[in-house]
C-alpha positions in Angstrom: 111.3 96.1 114.0 109.0 94.3 111.7 109.6 91.0 110.4 108.7 89.9 106.8 108.5 86.4 105.6 107.8 85.2 102.0 105.1 83.2 101.0 107.7 80.0 100.3 109.2 81.1 104.0 105.5 80.6 105.5 104.5 77.1 103.7 107.6 75.7 101.7 110.7 76.7 104.1 109.4 77.5 107.3 112.9 77.1 108.9 114.0 80.3 107.0 113.2 82.4 109.7 112.3 85.7 107.9 112.8 87.7 104.9 115.9 90.2 105.8 118.4 92.1 103.7 121.3 93.1 105.4 121.3 96.5 103.5 118.5 97.4 105.9 120.8 97.7 108.8 122.4 100.8 107.1 120.3 103.4 108.2 119.4 104.6 111.5 115.6 104.5 110.4 113.3 101.7 109.8 114.2 100.2 106.5 111.4 98.1 105.1 111.1 95.7 102.0 109.7 97.1 98.7 105.8 97.0 98.3 103.4 97.5 95.7 99.6 98.3 96.1 97.0 95.6 95.4 94.8 96.9 92.4 91.4 95.5 93.9 90.2 94.5 90.6 89.9 90.8 92.0 89.8 89.2 95.2 93.5 88.4 96.3 94.9 84.9 96.9 97.5 83.7 98.8 99.5 82.9 95.9 99.4 86.7 95.0 101.2 87.8 97.7 104.9 87.9 97.7 105.7 89.2 101.1 103.8 89.0 104.5 104.2 90.8 107.4 104.5 89.0 110.6 102.1 90.0 113.2 102.4 87.0 115.2 103.8 83.4 114.9 105.1 80.5 117.2 106.1 76.9 116.8 103.7 74.6 115.6 102.7 76.5 112.3 100.3 79.0 114.4 100.8 82.5 112.7 99.2 85.6 112.0 100.4 87.6 109.0 99.1 90.9 106.9 99.9 91.1 103.1 102.8 93.6 102.5 103.6 93.2 99.0 101.0 93.4 97.1 99.7 95.6 100.1 96.0 95.0 100.3 93.6 94.4 103.2 94.6 90.8 103.4 95.4 88.4 106.2 96.5 85.1 106.5 96.3 83.0 109.5 98.3 79.3 109.6 96.8 76.8 111.9 99.7 74.2 111.4 98.3 71.1 110.3 94.6 72.3 110.6 95.5 74.3 107.7 94.8 78.2 106.7 92.2 81.0 107.0 92.0 84.2 105.3 90.7 87.4 105.6 90.0 90.0 102.9 88.8 93.4 102.2 86.7 95.7 104.6 86.9 95.1 108.3 89.3 92.1 107.5 91.8 93.2 109.9 89.6 93.3 112.7 87.8 89.7 112.1 91.5 88.4 111.4 92.4 89.7 115.1 89.5 88.3 116.7 89.7 84.9 115.0 93.7 84.9 116.1 92.7 85.5 119.8 89.9 82.9 119.8 93.1 80.4 118.4 95.0 81.5 121.5 97.2 83.7 119.8 98.5 86.8 122.1 97.8 89.8 119.5 97.0 92.9 120.4 95.5 95.7 117.9 97.4 99.3 117.6 95.7 102.1 116.0 98.8 104.2 115.1 102.4 103.4 114.4 104.8 105.8 116.1 108.6 105.9 115.5 110.9 106.0 118.5 112.1 109.4 117.5 108.8 110.7 117.4 107.6 109.8 120.6 108.2 113.2 122.1 105.4 114.2 120.2 102.9 112.2 122.3 104.3 112.6 125.5 102.6 115.2 128.2 
């Protein structure tokens, strides 16, 4: 199940594990927090993002996150005491994953998300 964090969870209150709503468990399908699309009228900044999808995180403040709300081609890498890096726009996902690997994060890039209930469509 995907994990999500608020910007506050990442920077101000990292011990608050994740954004979670108990009602998400009241369904047999994956429930996700609400999202809105970024309008791309200007470049997005960290402070514009309310919710991040957690792609990777490890102790010491190392993490890779994707903007969820607003939903945009915007990625955040946290490097503990070494600060942060952001990636925005076309190819930003590819560049963020490449940089995350350089920093020692164990990330893999998947091309398609398939729900377990739909896996029968992809079997031989």
